[in-house]
N, C-alpha and C positions, 0 to 999 in steps of 0.2 A: 507431532498431533497429525501430520498426513500419513504417516505409517499407520497410524490407528484408523484414521479414515478412510483410507482406500481399502482397507479389509472388511469393511462394512458391506455387505451384499448390495450389490447395484451401484456402489459410488463409483465404479469405473468401468469401461467396456471390457467384457469377458473377466471381470473380476481381475483384473491385472493389478501388480503391485509395483512399487518403486524400489524394489531390494536390489536389482542391478541397472536396468534401463541402458543408458550409453555408457556406464561403467567409468565415467570421468575419474572417479576416485583413484583409479588405477593406471588410466590412460592419459593424464593430463600431460604427460610430456610429449606423448605423440600429438594430442590436440594443439597443444602450443606450437609444435614444429608445423602444423598443418596452416595455423594462422599466420606463420612467420613466412610459409611458402607463398599465401595468398596475398601478403603484403599488409596485413593489419598492423597497425602501431599501438592499439590500446585493445584490451579485453576486460568485459565486466563480469566480474564474479560475485557470488553471494556467501556470505559466511553462514554455516549452519549453528544455530544457537545451541541446539542438542550436542553438536559434535565437540564442542569446546567446554560447554557447561554441562555435563551429562544428567545433574540433577535439577537444573534449571536456574541454580543458585551459584555464586562465587565461592561456595565452601570446598566444592571440587572442580579444580580444573583439569581437562584432559591434555596431558603432555602430548600424548599422539595425535589428538585433533588439531593441537596448536601448531604441531610440526608440520602436519600434512598441508595447512594453509601456508606456513613459512615456505615450505618446499615449492608450492604452485606459484607463490610470487615471486620468489627466487628464479625459477624458470622464465618466468615472463620477462625478468629485468633483464637476464643474461641473452635474452633474445630481442632487446630494445621494444619490448610491448608494455605500454604503461599498464598497471593494474589499476582498473576503477572499481572498488569494493563497495557492494551494497550490505549493510551491517543485518537488514532483517528483510526476508523475502518470502512473506507468508507462512511461514512455520516456526513454531516454538515448542519446546518440552510439553510432553501431554499433561505432567503433573501441574502446570501453570494454566493449561486449559481446564482441567478439573476444578480449578479454584475461579474460574469464570474467563479467563483469558483477557482479552480486550475490553471486555465489559466489567472488568475489576480495574479501579482505580490503583490497585497496588502495582499493577502491571507497569506503570510510568516509572517506579522506583526499581523494579525487576529489570526492565530494559535498561535503565541508566547504569546499572551496574554491570550488565553484560556488554553494553557499549565501551564502557571504561576499560574492561580487558580487552576488547578489539583495539581500542587506540594505543594501549600500552603495549601490545605485541606486535601490532603491524603498522602502526601510525609512523615508525621511523622509515619504512619503505614505500608506504601508500601515502599518496598526496590528495587524491580525492576519494571522499566518501560520501554516499548516499546513505542514509538513515533508514528509512522504510519505503519498499516499492509500492507504489500504488496504493494507497491507503483506502480509496473509495472502491475498488475492486474487491479487495479482501473484505472490507467492512460490508458491502451489500451483497456479496454472493456467499459468504461464509457465515456471517451472523443474522441473515434474514432468510437462507435459503440452503438447500442441501447440495449445491453445485460446487462449492469449494470448502474445504475443512475450515471450521471444526463442524459445518453443516447443521447450524442452530437456526431454528426458527423465532427470530425475536423480532418480526416485521413491526416497525414504527418507533422501536425503542432500540434494539441491538445494534443498527446501524448507526446511530447517533451517538450512543455510548463509547462504540468502538473507535469512530474518528475522534470523539473528543479525547480520549486519553491516548490515541496515538499523537494527536498535535501535542499533547504535554510531554510525551516520552521523545518525540522529536527533538523539541525544545531543549530538553534536559540533556540530551546527548550533545546537542550543539554548544550549549552554555558549559558543560564539562569539558569539552575540547577547547574550548576558547579560552577558559582559565587555567586548564592543566596542560594542554599539550600543545596548543597553536604556536606559541613563541618559540618552542624548540623544534617540533615537527614542521612547521610551516607548511600545513596542509589546509585543505578546504572541505567545507562540510556543505552537503547540497540536500535538497529535498526532490524526490522522484514521484511524479504524478503522471496518470493517464490524461489525455487531452484530446477529447474528440472533437470534432469541429461541427458546429451547429448551424443550420440555416432556416430562415422562417419559410413555412410550406407556402404562405402567401404573404403578399405586402402587408396585410392586416396583422400578421403574427409577430410584429416587432416586440411586443412585451412577451410573448412566448420564448421567444429569442432569449430575452434578457433573463427571463426565468431559468431556462436551461443551463445559462452558463454560470448564474448565481449558484444553483443546486448541484452543479456536477464539477465545475472548476473553481468558483469561488469557494465551495463548501471547506475543501483541503488547504486552498492556497490564500484565501483571503486574510485569515488570521496571521499568516506569516508575511506575505507581501505588501499588503495595504497599509498605509500611514497611519490609520485609526486602529487596525488590528480587529480581533474579533470575527465573528460568522458575517456574512454579507447582510446588510439591513433587510433587504426584501426576502431573503431566505427565512431570517427570524421571524418577520411579520407574518407570513405565510403559513409557517408550521405553526406559530402560535395560534392562528386564525382556526385552523384546521382542527387543532388540538381541542380548541374550546367548542367548536362545532360538534366535535366528537365525543364531548362530555367529561374531559379530562380536566382537572384542577389547574393544572400548568402546562406549558408548552412541553412537548416530547422532546424538544431539542434542549440538550443540557446548555447551561448557563457559565460561561466564564466570568469570574470576580474581575476587578481591575488589576489585581497582581499577575494573573495568569495571562490577560490582554498584553499586558507590557512585557511579560517574559517570553510570550510565544513572538510576539512581532519583531521581525529583521532577524529572525533565526535561520540565515542561509547566506552561502557564497556564491552558489549558483542554484539554478533550477533545471533539473533534468526532465524533458519531457518526452513521453511516449504515446505517439500518434498511430491510431490504427485505421480509423475509419470516420465517416461524416453522417451525420442524420439531419433531416428535416422535422420541425416541430410545429405545433399547433395546438390550440387551447383544447381541451377534452379530458376526461377521466380515464385512468388507466392504473393498473396496479393493485394489489390487496389493499383494504382499509384497516389499520392505517399502515402507512408504509412511506419511504423516502420517496420512492415512485409516485404513490398518488398525491402526496403532498404537494408536488409539483403542478399538478393539474394539466399535464401536457399528454400528447398523443406523439409518438417517435416512430418515423417510418425512413425508409430509403428509397430513392429513386429506381425505378426499374433500368433506366438507361444508365445508371453509373457502372462502370466496368468493377467486376469483383475479383478477389481472389480465389485460389483453390482451397483455401484452408476454412473449414466450417467455422473455427473460433474466431477468425476475421469477420465473419458475417455476423454482425453486433445483434441483429435482430434474432438470429437463432437462439442466441444465449438469452436476449432478453425475454423472449416467447417462454422459454423453460423457466426463467426466474419468475415470472408472472404466474404460473401454473404450478409452481412448487408448494 
């Protein structure tokens, strides 16, 4: 879907595509040699769903696509570099997106079938998999804005449907590995998440701090890591209240039944954290109505005295401001 997305006018700077870029497909040996020279002992790679299942489904498995990843993994192992494999990193076959992508509950089964192929092919060599990279980023910037593919404006609904189905898909993949592959392959399945740090803007903003963690960290992790499972109670209460105030007949946050709460809970062997930046939070309105951003009732900021990196995408507020006006 990214190939389609970047060809839309204005989706990228100077309408650049990803047809070649760093050309890791052909230069993987050179890249791994550089990693070895530097001294890395692990390397995280992502599998392309489209490369190994060109139709999106298991009716056609690309021998060339599968062999490519075997070649990459073998090259790492020969150089004593542990392969850390992410099964899904924000991209899937366009045909699946045309049927709704992560807003379609069928995506849970489609992802489970794809993950099964990955485990069967690469599990004998790979001992650590993460299922889905940073669900919150894709769901908030891909299904409610035009920043990331697929670039759909589903404010207030799309982001919640996306995470809901991703959590189910993650759990399905974990349970499949647990029941069919773990005993023989002896690997681990983890969840990968964005984990910004939040600070109260003033001593009176403790509640705002609790809200920020519930909506941004608890949203994808509470159903998996907590003893009780399900979404954070504070988040469920606040989205339900906002939805009622906005005239909706039910909460815009989807509901897990007892089966799925139990099925998702505990589906992790490790948690992989991507931390990029920190934010201060205080009470206030921001974001489109309705939206995940607005449901929080928070204003985010960054202190001018904090040191900043040179990469624009690491400056959270630049991305955040774009999201609000898209």
